[in-house]
C-alpha positions in Angstrom: -67.1 -32.2 -18.5 -67.7 -28.6 -19.6 -65.1 -26.0 -18.5 -66.0 -24.4 -15.2 -68.5 -27.1 -14.3 -67.7 -29.5 -11.4 -70.6 -31.8 -12.0 -71.4 -34.4 -9.3 -68.6 -34.9 -6.8 -68.1 -36.7 -3.5 -65.2 -36.6 -1.2 -64.0 -39.9 0.4 -61.3 -40.6 2.9 -60.7 -44.2 3.9 -58.5 -44.8 6.9 -56.6 -47.8 8.0 -59.1 -48.9 10.6 -62.4 -50.5 9.6 -61.1 -51.2 6.2 -64.1 -53.2 5.0 -66.3 -50.3 5.8 -64.0 -47.9 4.0 -63.9 -50.0 0.8 -67.7 -50.3 0.8 -68.1 -46.5 1.4 -65.7 -45.7 -1.4 -67.5 -48.0 -3.8 -70.9 -46.5 -2.8 -69.7 -42.8 -3.1 -67.7 -43.2 -6.3 -70.5 -45.1 -8.0 -73.0 -42.4 -7.1 -70.9 -39.4 -7.8 -70.1 -39.6 -11.5 -67.7 -36.6 -11.1 -64.5 -38.5 -10.1 -62.2 -39.5 -12.9 -59.4 -41.9 -12.3 -57.6 -42.0 -15.7 -54.2 -40.4 -15.8 -54.1 -39.5 -19.5 -51.6 -36.8 -20.5 -52.1 -35.0 -23.7 -49.8 -32.8 -25.8 -51.7 -29.7 -24.7 -51.7 -29.0 -21.0 -53.8 -26.3 -19.4 -52.2 -22.9 -18.8 -52.1 -22.2 -15.0 -50.3 -19.5 -12.9 -46.6 -20.2 -12.0 -45.7 -22.0 -8.8 -44.5 -19.9 -5.9 -40.7 -20.0 -5.2 -39.4 -22.7 -2.8 -38.9 -21.6 0.8 -35.3 -20.9 1.7 -34.6 -23.4 4.4 -32.3 -22.5 7.3 -30.3 -24.5 9.8 -31.9 -27.6 11.3 -34.2 -28.1 8.4 -34.8 -31.4 6.6 -35.8 -30.1 3.2 -37.6 -31.9 0.3 -35.2 -33.8 -2.0 -36.7 -32.8 -5.3 -39.7 -31.1 -6.7 -41.4 -28.6 -4.3 -44.1 -30.4 -2.4 -43.2 -33.9 -3.6 -42.8 -37.1 -1.5 -41.3 -39.4 -4.1 -41.7 -43.2 -4.2 -37.9 -43.4 -4.0 -37.9 -41.4 -0.8 -40.6 -43.6 0.7 -38.7 -46.8 -0.3 -35.3 -45.5 0.9 -36.7 -44.4 4.3 -36.0 -40.7 3.7 -39.7 -39.9 3.8 -40.1 -41.5 7.2 -37.7 -38.8 8.6 -40.2 -36.2 7.6 -39.6 -33.0 5.7 -39.1 -29.7 7.5 -38.2 -26.2 6.4 -37.7 -23.7 9.2 -39.9 -25.9 11.4 -39.5 -28.5 14.1 -42.1 -30.8 15.6 -42.7 -29.7 19.2 -45.3 -32.4 20.0 -47.5 -35.0 18.4 -50.7 -36.8 19.5 -52.8 -39.6 18.1 -52.9 -41.5 14.9 -55.7 -39.8 12.9 -57.0 -36.3 12.2 -59.7 -34.5 10.3 -60.4 -31.1 8.8 -60.2 -28.5 11.5 -57.9 -27.6 14.4 -58.7 -24.8 16.9 -56.9 -23.2 19.8 -58.8 -21.6 22.8 -57.9 -20.1 26.2 -60.8 -20.1 28.6 -61.8 -17.7 31.3 -59.7 -19.7 33.8 -56.6 -19.6 31.7 -56.7 -23.2 30.5 -55.3 -23.6 27.0 -57.0 -26.2 24.8 -56.9 -27.6 21.3 -59.9 -29.0 19.5 -59.8 -31.2 16.4 -62.1 -33.7 14.6 -60.4 -37.0 14.8 -61.3 -38.7 11.5 -61.7 -37.9 7.8 -64.6 -40.4 7.5 -66.9 -41.5 10.3 -66.8 -44.1 11.9 -63.3 -45.2 10.9 -60.1 -44.9 12.9 -61.4 -45.3 16.5 -59.1 -48.3 17.2 -56.0 -46.4 16.1 -56.3 -43.6 18.6 -54.9 -43.7 22.1 -58.3 -43.6 23.9 -60.0 -45.7 21.2 -62.6 -43.0 20.9 -64.4 -41.2 18.1 -65.6 -37.6 17.8 -64.0 -34.3 18.4 -60.9 -34.6 20.6 -60.1 -32.1 23.3 -56.4 -31.6 24.3 -55.1 -29.8 27.3 -52.2 -27.8 26.0 -50.9 -26.5 29.4 -47.6 -28.0 28.3 -47.5 -27.5 24.5 -44.8 -30.2 24.3 -47.0 -32.8 25.9 -50.7 -32.6 25.0 -53.1 -34.5 27.2 -56.5 -35.6 25.9 -59.2 -34.6 28.4 -62.4 -35.3 26.5 -64.0 -36.5 23.3 -67.3 -35.0 22.1 -69.6 -37.7 20.7 -72.9 -36.0 20.0 -74.2 -36.6 16.4 -72.6 -33.6 14.8 -69.3 -34.1 16.7 -69.1 -37.7 15.7 -69.3 -36.8 12.0 -68.6 -33.0 11.6 -66.8 -33.4 8.3 -65.7 -29.8 7.5 -68.1 -27.9 9.8 -66.3 -27.8 13.2 -66.2 -24.1 14.2 -65.1 -22.1 17.2 -66.4 -18.7 18.3 -63.8 -17.1 20.6 -65.9 -14.1 21.6 -68.6 -16.2 23.4 -66.6 -19.4 23.9 -68.8 -21.6 21.8 -67.8 -24.7 19.8 -70.2 -26.0 17.2 -70.6 -28.3 14.3 -73.2 -29.6 11.9 -73.4 -33.3 11.0 -71.6 -33.6 7.7 -70.3 -36.2 5.3 -68.5 -36.2 1.9 -71.9 -35.7 0.3 -74.2 -34.4 3.0 -75.9 -35.5 6.2 -78.9 -34.6 8.2 -78.1 -31.1 9.6 -77.9 -31.9 13.3 -76.2 -28.9 14.9 -74.4 -29.4 18.2 -73.3 -26.4 20.3 -70.9 -26.6 23.3 -69.8 -24.0 25.9 -66.0 -24.0 26.3 -65.8 -20.6 28.0 -65.8 -21.9 31.6 -63.5 -24.9 31.2 -62.3 -25.7 27.7 -60.9 -29.0 28.9 -64.5 -30.3 29.4 -66.9 -28.6 27.0 -70.5 -28.6 28.1 -73.3 -29.4 25.6 -75.9 -26.7 25.2 -78.1 -28.1 22.5 -78.3 -30.7 19.7 -81.0 -30.2 17.1 -81.7 -31.0 13.4 -82.3 -27.3 12.5 -79.4 -27.2 10.1 -81.5 -29.1 7.5 -78.6 -30.8 5.8 -74.9 -30.5 6.7 -71.4 -30.4 5.2 -69.7 -27.1 6.2 -70.5 -24.4 8.8 -69.3 -21.3 10.5 -70.1 -18.6 13.1 -70.6 -14.9 12.6 -67.8 -13.2 14.6 -70.3 -12.0 17.2 -71.2 -15.6 17.9 -74.9 -15.1 17.6 -75.5 -16.8 14.2 -74.4 -20.2 13.0 -74.4 -20.9 9.3 -74.8 -24.3 7.8 -74.1 -25.3 4.2 -74.6 -28.7 2.6 -72.6 -28.3 -0.7 -74.3 -31.0 -2.9 -77.3 -30.9 -0.7 -78.0 -27.4 -1.9 -79.3 -26.1 1.4 -77.9 -23.0 3.0 -79.2 -22.1 6.5 -78.7 -19.5 9.2 -79.5 -20.3 12.8 -80.0 -17.8 15.7 -77.9 -19.1 18.5 -78.0 -16.0 20.7 -79.4 -18.5 23.2 -77.3 -21.6 22.4 -79.7 -23.8 24.5 -82.6 -23.0 22.2 -81.4 -22.3 18.6 -83.9 -20.9 16.1 -84.1 -21.1 12.4 -83.6 -17.6 10.9 -83.3 -18.3 7.1 -82.8 -21.1 4.7 -82.5 -21.5 0.9 -82.2 -24.4 -1.6 -80.9 -22.0 -4.3 -77.1 -22.2 -3.8 -74.5 -25.0 -3.7 -72.3 -23.5 -1.0 -69.1 -25.1 0.3 -67.1 -23.3 3.0 -67.9 -19.7 4.1 -66.9 -16.9 6.4 -68.7 -13.8 7.6 -67.5 -10.3 7.8 -66.8 -8.8 11.3 -70.0 -6.8 11.2 -72.1 -9.8 10.0 -73.3 -8.0 6.9 -71.4 -9.9 4.3 -71.1 -13.7 3.7 -68.1 -14.8 1.6 -68.9 -18.2 0.3 -67.3 -20.8 -1.9 -69.6 -21.5 -4.9 -69.9 -25.0 -6.3 -72.5 -24.2 -8.9 -72.6 -23.7 -12.6 -69.6 -21.3 -12.5 -67.7 -22.3 -9.4 -65.8 -19.6 -7.6 -66.8 -17.0 -5.0 -70.1 -15.5 -3.9 -70.3 -12.3 -1.9 -73.7 -11.9 -0.3 -75.3 -9.1 1.6 -76.5 -10.8 4.8 -77.5 -7.6 6.6 -81.2 -8.6 6.9 -80.2 -11.7 8.8 -77.7 -9.9 10.9 -80.4 -7.3 11.9 -83.0 -10.0 12.5 -85.4 -8.4 10.1 -88.7 -10.3 9.4 -88.7 -12.2 6.1 -84.9 -11.7 5.7 -83.4 -11.8 2.2 -79.9 -12.7 1.1 -78.8 -10.4 -1.8 -75.9 -11.1 -4.2 -73.2 -8.5 -4.2 -71.0 -10.1 -6.7 -69.6 -13.4 -8.1 -66.1 -14.3 -9.2 -64.4 -17.2 -10.9 -60.9 -17.8 -12.1 -59.4 -19.7 -15.0 -57.7 -22.5 -13.0 -60.7 -23.1 -10.6 -61.2 -26.6 -9.3 -63.4 -27.0 -6.3 -63.6 -23.8 -4.2 -63.2 -24.6 -0.5 -63.3 -21.5 1.6 -62.6 -17.7 1.4 -61.1 -16.0 4.5 -61.6 -12.2 4.9 -58.4 -10.3 6.0 -57.2 -6.7 5.9 -53.6 -6.0 5.0 -52.3 -2.4 5.4 -56.0 -1.3 5.9 -57.1 -2.8 2.6 -59.6 -5.8 2.4 -58.7 -9.1 0.8 -59.8 -12.7 0.8 -57.4 -15.6 1.1 -59.1 -18.4 -0.8 -58.2 -22.1 -1.5 -59.6 -24.7 -3.9 -59.5 -28.3 -3.0 -58.3 -31.1 -5.4 -58.2 -30.7 -9.2 -61.1 -29.9 -11.4 -63.3 -33.0 -11.6 -61.2 -34.6 -8.9 -59.0 -36.5 -11.2 -55.3 -37.3 -11.5 -55.2 -36.2 -15.2 -52.8 -33.4 -15.8 -55.4 -31.9 -18.1 -57.5 -31.0 -15.1 -55.9 -28.0 -13.2 -55.3 -28.0 -9.5 -56.9 -24.9 -8.1 -54.6 -24.3 -5.1 -54.7 -21.0 -3.3 -55.0 -17.3 -4.1 -55.5 -13.8 -2.8 -58.5 -11.8 -4.0 -58.8 -8.0 -3.7 -62.3 -7.0 -2.5 -61.6 -3.3 -2.2 -64.5 -2.9 -4.7 -66.7 -5.8 -3.5 -68.8 -5.5 -6.6 -65.8 -6.3 -8.7 -63.5 -8.6 -6.8 -60.3 -9.6 -8.6 -57.6 -12.3 -8.1 -54.2 -10.6 -7.6 -51.9 -13.5 -6.7 -51.6 -17.2 -6.3 -50.0 -19.7 -3.9 -49.2 -22.9 -5.8 -46.5 -25.6 -5.5 -44.5 -27.1 -8.2 -46.3 -30.5 -7.7 -49.5 -28.7 -8.6 -48.3 -27.8 -12.1 -49.6 -29.7 -15.1 -46.2 -30.6 -16.4 -45.3 -32.3 -13.2 -48.7 -33.9 -12.9 -48.0 -35.4 -16.3 -44.8 -36.9 -15.0 -43.9 -39.8 -12.8 -45.1 -38.2 -9.5 -48.5 -39.9 -10.1 -46.7 -43.1 -9.1 -45.9 -41.7 -5.6 -47.9 -43.4 -2.8 -51.2 -41.7 -2.5 -50.8 -39.6 -5.6 -53.3 -41.6 -7.7 -55.9 -41.7 -5.0 -58.5 -39.2 -6.3 -59.2 -37.5 -3.0 -55.7 -37.4 -1.7 -52.8 -36.5 -4.1 -50.9 -33.3 -4.7 -53.4 -30.5 -4.2 -54.7 -28.0 -1.7 -57.5 -28.2 0.8 -57.7 -25.6 3.6 -56.0 -22.3 4.6 -56.1 -20.4 7.9 -54.7 -17.1 9.2 -53.7 -16.1 12.8 -55.7 -12.9 12.6 -58.1 -11.2 10.2 -56.2 -7.9 10.7 -52.7 -7.9 9.2 -52.3 -11.7 9.6 -48.7 -11.7 8.2 -49.0 -15.4 7.2 -51.4 -17.9 5.8 -50.9 -21.6 6.6 -52.4 -24.1 4.2 -52.9 -27.8 4.0 -51.6 -29.2 0.7 -52.6 -32.8 1.4 -49.6 -35.0 0.4 -47.3 -31.9 0.6 -48.2 -31.3 4.2 -48.4 -27.9 6.0 -47.2 -24.9 3.9 -46.7 -21.5 5.4 -46.8 -18.3 3.2 -45.8 -14.7 4.0 -48.7 -12.6 2.7 -47.6 -9.2 4.1 -47.3 -8.1 0.4 -50.5 -9.6 -0.9 -49.4 -9.2 -4.5 -46.2 -11.2 -3.9 -46.8 -14.0 -1.3 -43.8 -16.2 -0.7 -43.3 -19.6 1.0 -41.3 -19.4 4.2 -41.8 -22.8 5.9 -43.3 -26.2 5.7 -43.7 -29.4 7.7 -44.7 -32.8 6.3 -44.8 -36.0 8.4 -45.0 -39.1 6.3 -45.8 -41.9 8.7 -48.6 -44.2 7.7 -50.2 -45.5 4.5 -53.6 -44.5 3.3 -54.4 -47.9 1.8 -53.3 -51.4 2.6 -50.1 -52.5 0.7 -49.2 -49.0 -0.2 -46.2 -46.9 0.9 -46.6 -44.1 3.5 -48.1 -40.8 2.6 -49.3 -37.6 4.2 -53.0 -36.7 4.3 -53.1 -33.2 5.6 -56.6 -31.8 5.0 -56.9 -29.5 8.1 -57.3 -25.8 8.6 -54.6 -25.1 11.2 -54.5 -23.1 14.4 -51.9 -20.7 15.8 -50.1 -19.8 19.0 -48.2 -16.7 17.7 -46.5 -15.8 21.0 -44.7 -19.1 20.8 -44.3 -19.3 17.0 -46.5 -22.4 16.9 -48.9 -23.8 14.3 -51.1 -26.7 15.1 -52.5 -29.0 12.5 -53.8 -32.5 12.0 -52.9 -35.1 9.4 -55.5 -37.8 8.5 -52.9 -40.5 8.5 -50.9 -39.6 11.6 -52.7 -37.3 14.0 -52.3 -33.9 15.7 -49.0 -31.9 15.4 -47.7 -28.8 17.2 -45.2 -27.3 14.8 -42.7 -24.7 16.0 -41.3 -22.3 13.4 -37.6 -21.7 13.5 -34.8 -19.5 12.1 -36.8 -16.4 12.9 -39.2 -16.8 9.9 -42.3 -16.1 12.1 -43.4 -14.3 14.2 -41.7 -11.5 12.3 -38.8 -9.9 14.1 -40.5 -6.5 14.7 -43.9 -7.9 15.6 -45.5 -7.1 18.9 -46.2 -10.1 21.1 -49.0 -12.3 19.7 -49.2 -10.3 16.4 -47.4 -10.4 13.1 -45.7 -7.5 11.4 -47.3 -6.3 8.2 -46.1 -4.5 5.1 -46.4 -0.7 5.4 -49.5 0.5 3.4 -47.1 2.4 1.1 -45.3 -0.8 0.2 -48.6 -2.5 -0.5 -49.7 0.4 -2.7 -46.4 0.2 -4.6 -47.0 -3.5 -5.1 -50.4 -2.7 -6.6 -48.8 -0.4 -9.1 -46.2 -3.0 -10.1 -48.5 -6.0 -9.9 -47.6 -9.0 -12.1 -49.5 -9.7 -15.3 -52.6 -11.8 -14.8 -54.1 -14.6 -16.7 -56.9 -13.8 -19.0 -60.2 -13.7 -17.0 -62.5 -16.6 -17.0 -65.8 -16.5 -18.8 -68.4 -14.4 -17.1 -70.5 -16.4 -14.6 -74.0 -17.3 -15.4 -76.7 -15.3 -13.6 -77.8 -16.8 -10.3 -80.4 -19.4 -11.0 -82.9 -21.3 -8.9 -81.3 -24.5 -9.9 -77.5 -24.7 -9.7 -75.2 -27.7 -10.4 -74.4 -29.6 -7.3 -71.3 -31.3 -6.0 -72.9 -34.4 -4.6 -76.1 -36.1 -5.5 -79.5 -34.5 -5.9 -81.7 -34.2 -2.8 -85.2 -35.6 -3.2 -87.4 -35.4 -0.2 -87.1 -39.2 0.3 -83.3 -38.9 0.5 -83.5 -36.1 3.0 -85.9 -38.2 5.1 -83.5 -41.2 5.0 -80.7 -38.9 6.0 -82.7 -37.7 9.0 -83.4 -41.3 10.0 -79.7 -42.0 9.8 -79.0 -39.1 12.0 -81.4 -40.4 14.6 -79.6 -43.7 14.4 -76.4 -41.9 15.3 -78.0 -40.8 18.6 -78.2 -44.5 19.5 -74.7 -45.1 18.3 -73.5 -42.3 20.5 -75.0 -43.9 23.5 -73.1 -47.0 22.8 -69.7 -45.3 22.4 -70.0 -42.7 25.1 -68.0 -43.4 28.3 -69.9 -44.6 31.3 
C-alpha cells in the first residue's frame, strides 16, 4: 500500500456472545475490505516514529504494569497477575455489566439526576446475553451513588441499537443522539432523545433516515445541528435539529471520507478526521450552515497530515492558556496490521493558532506502540494479533474545551491512559487503569478491549469509561494527580500562558513533515467499500428491518 493511503478498511469487533454471528461477520468484512493485513513480518528497517511518552510515576496503592509501558504480557495472563488489573494512581470505584462500546457520557438533568450513557456493544447484535438485563442498545445508568450504578433504561431505536461511533450528547439542550453505524457504514437513521427532564428515562423525539449513511456523528455546541459522517460511505451530512421532533436536511456531500469530527464553539469551523488520499485533518469553514444560508457551502480552510499517520479518528478543539489546539488520536496502525513496519498513529496535539497552517507540536504514544516493540514477542500476547484490537489508540476525550488540564484516551489493550496536557508541548502520562477480565475470542487468554471516549466527574476526580470485554467502569484518580491541587471545584488548573509561551520557544525537534496533501478531489479514497446506489438501498432495507427487530427486543 502506498505511503499515506489507507485503502479499504473495515473495523470488526467480535464479542463472546453470538459467536457464530461474529465469525461470519468477521469473514464477511475482512473478505470485503482488502485493507487488513494479518502478517507479522519484521524487517531490518523499521519506520521512524516519535518517541514514547515517559511512564507515569505510580504512587501508593497502585498496581503498576510489570514490564513495557502499556503491555499485558502472555506471562502475566498465565500467572494470574493480569486478572488483578493494572492501576497507576487510580482505583476502580464501581463497575457495571460485561460489555461496552465506543462512547461514555455524563449528564445532570434539570431535576439534579446524574446519569451515565454508553453504547453496550462493539458490534450489533452481539453480547445481549452477557449483560445483566440481557438487553441491547444504549444503556442508561443512574449514578446517584457513583459507587453503585443502577441501570434504569436501554434505548433500542435503530440508531441506538447500532450507533457504532456516533453516540453524542449535547449538554446545552439536553439532547442525546446517534446515527445508525457499523464498521463500514449503515443506513443513516438518526435517533434523537430528550434527556433534560429526566435523564434516567430519555424520551424519543424522532427517528428518521435523514443522515443518509452512518458511522460517526456529533452536535454543534449550540445543539441545533447534528452532523453525520459515514467514513467509507463517503457521505457527510448536516441536519437542522432546532426542532428535534422534525429534523431537516441542511447539507450533504459525497466528496469527503470523514471519520470523527468536532465543531467549534461558534459553529463556524468543523474539525474532521480525513480518511482520504492523504489521511489526516480537515479544517472546514461551516459558517454558511451555521447561519442557515440558502445553498450553503463548506469551504476548506486547511489540511494536515503527519508522518506516522494511521487511521485518524477524531480531533478535539481546546484552548490552553488562551491559545487554540486540537487533541487528535489515530486508531490502530496504518493498514490495520500487526506488522511493525506499519506505524501506530496514537495521539498528538496540534497547534491551530494559524488555522491555515496547523502543525503538530507533541505526541502521546506508549512504548508498546513503538516499532521495535511491535517487532518483538508482544505480538504473542492475547489479543495482540487480532487486527482490530492490539496495542494502539482509539479515542480521546477532555473534561472541558477551555483549559482541560488532562486528556484521557483509550489505548485498546493498554486500557485507559490519562495525560497532563497543561503544557501542550510536553504532555506527560499521570495515570492509567486497565482491567483484564475476559477473552475476546474463544480459547484465548483474557485481554482488555478499551475503545471508548470517556466521561468525567472532575469534582470527584472520576473518569468513566467502557471496555468492550468487561463493561462500564468508574475510575477514581488517587494520589492527588487530578484534579490538580490548585484547581477550583469542577475545573482543572492550567499552565500559566507565560509558561506555555516559554514551552513554544523551547519546543522539541519535530520529525520531517509528511508529503504535502493532494488537492481536494471529488473522488477520495475510502475506508470501507464503495457505495453504489444498490448498496445504499440495501442498507436502507436493512435499517427498516431493524425497526422490526427493535419491536421484538423492546420491553413490554
